[in-house]
N, C-alpha and C positions, 0 to 999 in steps of 0.2 A: 129528592134534590138531584139535579144533574150538575156535576162538577167537572169543568173543563180543566185539564191538567197540561201545563206547558213547561218544558224544560229546555235549557240550552238555547236560548234565543240568540245569544252571541252578537248583539248589536245589529241584528238583521231586521230592520224596521219593515221592509217589504214582506218578509215571511211572517212576521208577527201580525201585521194587519190582516193578511190573508187568513191566518188561522183564527183570529178573533172574529172575523166576519163569518167564517165557516161554523165556528162554535155557536155563535148567536143564532144562526139559521138552524142548527141542530138542536136548539132548545136549551142551551146552557143557562143555568140559573146562578151559578157562582163560578169564580175563576181562581186558579191557584198557579203560582209560578215557582218552579222547583229549582231555582238557582241558575247561575251563569246567564244573567241578563246581558252581560257585556263580554268583551274579549273577541278578537279577530275581526269583527265587523266595523262598518264605517259610521254607524249612527248610535253610539252609546248614549248620548244625552237624550236623543229623541225617544229611545226605548225606555230609559229610566224614567223620564218624565211621564210617559204613557202609563207605566206600571205604578208609579207613585200615585197618579190620579185614580187608578183602579183600586189601589189599596184603600184610598179614602172612601171608596164605595163598597168596601167589604172583601176585596180580593185578599187571598193569602199569599204571602211572598216569603221565601226563605233564601238563604245565602248559598252561593256556589263558590268554588275555588277561584274562578275568574273575577267574581265580584270582590272577593278578598284581595286579589292581586291588584285590581284597579283602584281600590280605596287606599291601599298601602303598598305600592310596588316595591320590590326588593331594591335595596341600595346598590348591591353589587351587580356586575354584568352577567346576567343569566341568559344563556343562548337558547333555551328551550322555546318551542313555539308558543307555549302557554304564557310565558313571561315576556316574549318579544313585543307583544302589543300592549302590555300592561301600562308602561310609562306613557305611551301615546294616548291610550284610553283615559288614564288619570288626568291628563292635561285637557281633555275635551269636556270633562265633567265639572260642574260648579261645586263649591263647598257643600251646598245642601244635598246635591246628588251623591257626592262621595260619602257624606254622613249617613245618608239613607242606606247605601250599600253596606257600609261598615256596621250599621246597627241591626241588620237583618239577623233573625235567629237561624240556627243550623237545622232545627226540626220544628215541626208543628204537629201536634196530636189533637184530634177532634173526633168525637163520636167513635166510629169504628175504624178510623184510618190514621196512619202516620205518614207525614210527608218529609222527605229528606232528599238532598241533592245526590249524595253518593250512597254510603251504607249507614244504616242506623247503628251499626257496630263501629263506634268511634267515628262519628260523622266528620270530624275535623281532620281526619287522616285521608279523606278523599279516595277511598278504595273503590275500584271499579267492580260492580256487581255483574260479573259476566259468566259465572258458572253456578251450578246448583249448590256447591259447597259455600260459595261466597253469598249467595242468596239466602241460604239457610242461616248463616251467621248474622246477616242483617235482620232477617225475620225473627230469629230467636231474641236478639237484642231489643227488638221492638215489642215483643209479646210476652216474654217470660220474666217472672219476678226474679230478683227484687227490683231490677231496673226497668224492665218492660211493663207494658200495660196489657193485662189479660183481655181487656175489651177490644183491643186492636185486632182486626181481622185482615186488614189490607195495608200494605206498605207500598207507597208510590214514590218513585225516584227518577233520576235522569243520569247524567254524567257519562254514560256509555254511548250515547248518540244512536241507540238502537231500540227497537220496540220488541220487548220480550215479556212473557208472562210465566211465572213459576207458581206452582201450587203444591201444597203438602198433601200427599196421598195417604191412604190408610196405614201404610207401613212406616210413615213418618219421614220418608224420603221426599226431597223436593224434585218435582218433575218440570222440565222446561216445555214451553209451548210457544210456537211462533204464530202470531196472529195474522189474519188476513184483513187488510184495510177495509173499514166500513162494515164489518160483520160483528154484530154484538155477541159477546162471549158471556155465558152464564158464570157468575162468580158468587156462588151461595156462601152465606156467612158461616156455615158449619165447617168450612175449610179455611185454611190460611193462605193468603195470596200475596205475591210480590210482583210488581210490574215496573219495568223501565219504559217510560212513555215516549222515548225518542227525542230527537232534537228539532225544535222549531226552525232554527236558523242555520244549522249545519249538519244535515244528514250525512252519514258515512257508509251507506250500503250500496253505493253506485247509482243511486237515484237522487235527483235534486229536490224532489217534492218535499215540502215541509211536513213535520210530524207533530201530532199531539194526540191526547186520548180524552175520552168522555166517560166518566163514571156515574152511573145511575144507582144510587144507594137504595132506592125503593124497589126497582125492578131487579136489583142485584145483577147488573150487567156492566161490562166494560167494553168499550168500542175504541179501537185504534184507528186513527185517520191519517191519510196522506192528502196534502193540499198543494195544488199547483199555485205558484206565485211568480212575480216578475223577477226571475233569477238574473236576467241581464241588467235590470235596474240596480239590483243589489251589487252586482259585480262592478258596474260602472261607478257606483258610489265609493267602493273600496279603491278603485284605481285613481279616483280623484283626490285621494289622501296620500300620506307618506307611508301607509302600511305596505307590507310586502305584497306584490302582485299575486303570489301564491294563494293568499287568502281569498282572492277573487276567483282564481282558477278552480279551486277545490269546490266552490259552490256548484259550478256547472258539472263537475265530475261526480259530485256526491261523495267526496272523499275528505 
């Protein structure tokens, strides 16, 4: 099975559609969305409707922190960027769409993999898995008894808006690996692996191209992809709303 892994769409319909097209052409047989469908972007309803329809056809969908914020925005005045668009996003969504986001699970375990938005170690704390130590904590929580599942060999997540692969070497230490776009990486099951698959709708590495990953569990390979999309169209859509113009500018900057 080839599983396409998408995270951090952030209501960027232009980027999502480009990645879905690319994944289909790459032979994806199933789709998984690793949280943060909404937040920051101009088209939360369109993105949620698209993903809702895909879940009806078998896609896996889990909850991210922005999905939580949009389904139940904070009552007090929170000035952080993450919460600044939550009230606006909430108003763009129908009751059914809000209910869909609110009801999403925090993790999904199937066969040899676990999906989570942030860290499998307390997924509702939204920890950023950015170092070998934090990756080890997430991997241990996913794979070690009594809480973890010993059948899990792969943990896939998002949240950090970057594409990184960690693997556990013979000495037990997690080693980071920076992938090259489009190059399949062998990920044999005799090792343990953790990947952050990047952001579909808001890359933050200085490049605007969208990100996703394709996992082939038969070939035991993981391929990270970058996909060009209509960035100017996504920026124009944001500027046509009451959202902060910064949310448009950062798409072009890849920040």
